[in-house]
Steps between C-alpha positions, in 0.01 A plus 500: 500500500257750333593853449268798412700716271384862463650652190501875454567569139759776452342829426168325512572363152414120444593497134878427542411201728252361262731544204778303681247231598384472144852480367682296766225333723482500876881453543440277811777266587417129540339444840309832507139452407250769392161448678283796394496879465267801494561848363345819633244673279743789431770244397759642731535203739499123473419259792667168421519174699815297443602173667850359573695321772814710460464879542811548282303388202253777562777752533659379170157553335464846643840598370378430148231761542628754746586751228135514409319474838550538872408191705354437841521132609269371766507128612140381526295194599185367341181536703506123557853509639402790729194314629728192573742719692241683694248225580691362804487855650124551443 
C-alpha cells in the first residue's frame, strides 16, 4: 500500500526535522519503504510517499517524528493502478 504523507513542520520550522534526520536517519522500521518526497518552497511542509503492507509500521514511524511535525496520511494508488481499477467501468 502506498501512502501520501503530508508533514506540517511545527511552527513552520524544518530545521529540527532535518537535524534529526542528519543525526539519526529516517527512523523507519523494517518493512516501511521511503519512495520519494517533495518540500514546499517555503520549507514549511513535506509531501512524502511511503510504502508498506502493515499500517502499524507507518504509525510507528510517525511516532518517531510527531514531536517535530503534524502528519496527514492519505492512502493512494498509482495512476496505473487507478486505470486498471476504472477501465472496466469506462
